[in-house]
N, C-alpha and C positions, 0 to 999 in steps of 0.2 A: 231759571227762567231765561237768562241770557243765552244759555246753551240751546234751549228749546227754540228761541227766536232765530238763532243762527242756523239751526237745521231747517227751519221753515224757509229761510232765505235761500239756502242751497237748493232745496227741492224746487222752489219757484223758478230757478234758473235752468232746470233740466231741459225742458222743451224749447225755450228760446235758444239755448246753446246748441241743441241738436238740430234745430232748424238752420241756424247759421252754418253749422258744420256741413249739412247736406247741400246748402246753397253753394258753398265753396267747392264741394265735391262735384256738383253739377257744372259749375263754371270750369273746373279743371278738365272734366270729361269733354265739355264742348271745345275747349282750347286744344285738347289732345287730338280730337277727331277732325276739327276744322283746319288746324295747322298742318297736320300730316294726313289729310283726308284720304288720298289714294292709297297710301301705305297702310293705314289703319283698316280701311275697308277691305283691302286685299288680305290682311291678316285674319280678319273675321271670315273671309271666304275660304281660308285654309282650315277652318274649324269644321270638321265633318258633321257635327250636330247642327250648326247653323246652316250649313250648305243643304243638308237633306231636308230640314224642316222648311227651308225656303222653297224647295220643290213642292212640299206638301201645301205650302201657302198658295203657290201657283195652281196646283191641282184643285184646291178648294174653290178657286175662282172659276174653274171650268164647270162647277156645279151651279154657279150663279148665272152663267150666260144663257143656258137653255133651261127655261123654267119648267117645273113639273116635278115628279117624283125623282128623288136623287139617291135612293138607297143603293142602287147598283153602282153609281159613281163613287159614293163614299166607301163602299166595300172594296173597290179597286184601289182607293187611296190606302186603306188598311193593308191590302196585299203588298203595296209598295213599301209600307212601313216594315212589314214582317219580312219580306223577301230581300230588301236592299239595305235598310238602315241598320247599323250595328246595334246589337242587343242592348248595350248600355244607354243608347239614346232613344230607344223605341217608346218608353213611357213618356218622355218629354214630347215626342212627336205626337202621340195619341192625345196628350193633354192640349197640345197646340190645335189639333183638329177639333177637339171638343170645344175649345174657346172660339174657333173660327166658325163653328156651325151652330152656335146657340140660337134659339128662336127668339126673335125680337117682338113679334106681334102674335098673340094667340088667336084662337078662332072667334073670340068675342071682340077683337080689335083692340085689346088692352096690352100694354107692354108686359112681356113675360120672358125676361132674359135668362131665367133659370132652366128653361126647357132645352134639352140638348138631344141631338141625334146619336150621340156616342156614349157607350157604357164603358167607362174606364175600369169598373170592377170586373166585367167580363173579360176585358183585355188582359188584366193582371192574372186572371185565372187561366189564360191561354185559350179561351174560347173566342178565337178571332172571328169565327163565322157568326157569332151572336152579339158582337159588340156594336153593331149598327142596328138601331131600332127601326121598326116600321115607321115610315114617315109620309108626310103629305107636302104639298107645295108650301114653302115657308120662306121667311125673310131672315136676314142675318144681322147680327149686331155689328159686325166688323165691316168697315168699308175697305175692301182689299184693293190696293193699288198695284195691280198685276203688271201693268206696263213698266212701272218704275222698277219692280223687282226683277222682271225679265231683262231689262236694260242693264241692271247691275250684274246679273248672272252672265250676260253675254261677254263681259270683260274677262271672265276666267274660264270660258269654255272654247274648245276648238269648234270649227265650223260643223264638223260631223256630229259632235256632241250636242250642238245647238239644234241641229236638224232632228236628232234623236229626241231631245227634250220636247220639241214641237210635236213629234209623233206621239209621245206619251201623253201630253196634255190634250191633244186633239182626240186621242183614243178615249179619254175619259169624257170629254165633252159630248162625244157621239156614242156613249156606252149603251144607250137604250135604243139604238138603231135609228134615231131620228136624223133626217137630213138637215143640215144647218141652213137656216134662212139667211137671206141677204143681210139683214140688219145684225144678225148674230155673227155673220162672217166678218162684218166690219169690226166688231169688238175683238174677235180673234186676230184679225190682221193687226190691230193696235199692239197686241201682245207679241205676236210672232215676227212681223215684219219691222215694226217700229221699235219694239222692245228687244227681242232676241237678235235683231239685225239679220234676218233670213231673207234671201232674195224673194221678191214677190212672185216670181214665176214658180219657184220651188213650193211656196205656200199654196198657190193655185193648183199645182200638180197633186199635192197631197189631198186637197179638198175634192178634186175631181176623181181621184182613185177611190176615196172613201165613198163618194156618192154613187160610184158605179160598182161598188163591192170588190174592187181590185186592190185593196190596201195591202194584201199579202204580196202581190207583185211589186208594189212600190217598196215594201219593206225589204224584200229579197234583193232588189236592185241596189238599195242603199247600204244594207247591213248584212246581206247574206254571206259575204265572204270575209267577214271580220269576226274573229273569235271573241272580241271584247263585248259583243252584243249577243244576248241569248235569243232563243226562239221568240217570235213576235208575241206569244201569249204571256211571256214573262217580262219583268222589268230589269233593265240594266243599271248598273252602278256607274254613273258618269263622274263621280267625285275623284279627282286626280290631284288633290291638294298636296302641298309639300309637307310631308309628315315630320320633317326636321324642324318645322316651325311650330306646329301644333299636332300632337299625336292623340289618338283616342284614349290613351292611357295616362298621359301627363298633361293634358290640355289645361289651360287656365280659363276660368269663366270670365270673359271680358264683358264688363258692363258698359253700356253705351249711354245710360241716363239713370238718374235716381228720382225722376219727377214724381213717380207714384208714391215714394216715401215722403217727399216734400209735401205733397197734398195731404197725406195722412196727418202729419204733424201740424199742418196749418188748420185742418179741421179741429184737432184737439185744442189748439190755442184759441180758435174762434169760439168754441164752446166755453172755454174758461173765461174769455173776455165777456161773453154774454152774461154769465153768472156774476162776474165781478162788477159789471155795470149795474146789475140789479142790487147787489149788496151796497155799492157806493151810491145808489140812487141817482145814477147818471145815465138815464135812458138814451141820451143823445149818442152814446157810443154804440148802441145797438144799430143805429143807422150808419154810423161812420164805418164800422167794420164790415158792413154788408158789401161795401165796394171791394173788400179784400177777398171775397169768396168767388170772384170771377175765375181764378185758376181751376176751381173744382170742375169746371166744364171743359177744361182742356183735355184733349186726348193725349195719352202717352205715346211715345214713339213706338212704332211697330217692333223695332229691334230691342226695345226694353220689355214690352209686354210679353212677347214670345221670342225664343232664340232664333231669329232670322237674320239675314244679311242686312246691313245698314245701307240704305240708299243715299245717294248724294244729296237729295233734297232735305234729308233729315238734319244736315248742318244748319240750314236756314230755319227749319222748324224749331230746332232746339234753341237757337238764339232767340227767336221770338218768344218762346215759352219761358225761357230763362229771364228775359226782361220783365214779362208779366208777373211771374211769381216773385221776383225780387222786389218790384214796386209794392205788390200786395203784402209781402212779408214785412216790409218797412211799416206799412200801415198797421198791421196786426201787432207787431212788436211794440210800436209806439203806444197803442191802446193798452196793451198788456202791461207794460212797465209803468205807465202812468196810473193805471187803476190799482196795480199792486202797491205802488208808492202811496196812493190815497188810502188804501186799506191798512197799510202799516201805520200810517199816521193816526188813523182812526182807532185802531185797537191796540197799538203799541206806541203811544205818544212819547215814551221815554227813549225811543230809538233815535 
């Protein structure tokens, strides 16, 4: 009987210990990235997977700017994935695109985050021309912070590569032949001029040439004599990372946060606390631990949810989220251990 009670005690410690371990890990990750912010973010930028999927992230934003049918634009993103991204990262890239393009509101106005425009199954089969489904105007689950990502990428790209990235993104934005409206141009300017640090005159020249159907002239003027850039109908690979730091074959998967795992363990502990409060007939704890479920509404860092570059603002966001989950965890753990102690006294008074 004593051995049985001992095992029960050990089992009851599994989730609290795991939560504490994850909180310590989150704190260590925050300290690592905030203390050596520039160096660590540069290290992530040398990861070809994160670099290319960050471009997919920016490309997806181009489908947000001009509302309407976006199948053509999404097909262009798939072409980038197939043409440029190394094969070992392509599945990660299409999964990121699937996540970024899930529908948030269905035709009846109800939340429907399961509906996606991307068929991962068709992509795995190699049917790249079938992996984008027929679509209609839709909303997105993810709030894409394109200007922040563009600003981060500007730190690691030459001026010519930044101009080329602007061309790729603008090409997707205008994929259906629409002329960019003035208010849409403002959003694009935030990404290209403020984010990628491209001269405003250069941006206006690009817009003007596309509007007058002279984009080929503009392209030849900028990239026609450079063998690093293919014909305008294809996409160029502008990743020039230091392969001595991280190579595609020996790279290490650097985590930037474990907040998603922390929230899962907190959910489990909250459910346990709920039932323990019923067993102990202490309904007051049902209300106390409700204050601890606030973190469940926190969004994860972009660089944790999908493998993209970590932007500088994520240092601040991670600190705020860490404080919130730490306070909530203390509340949950207090409730948990107190109720477990009451339960042990109730059913095992000899302990």
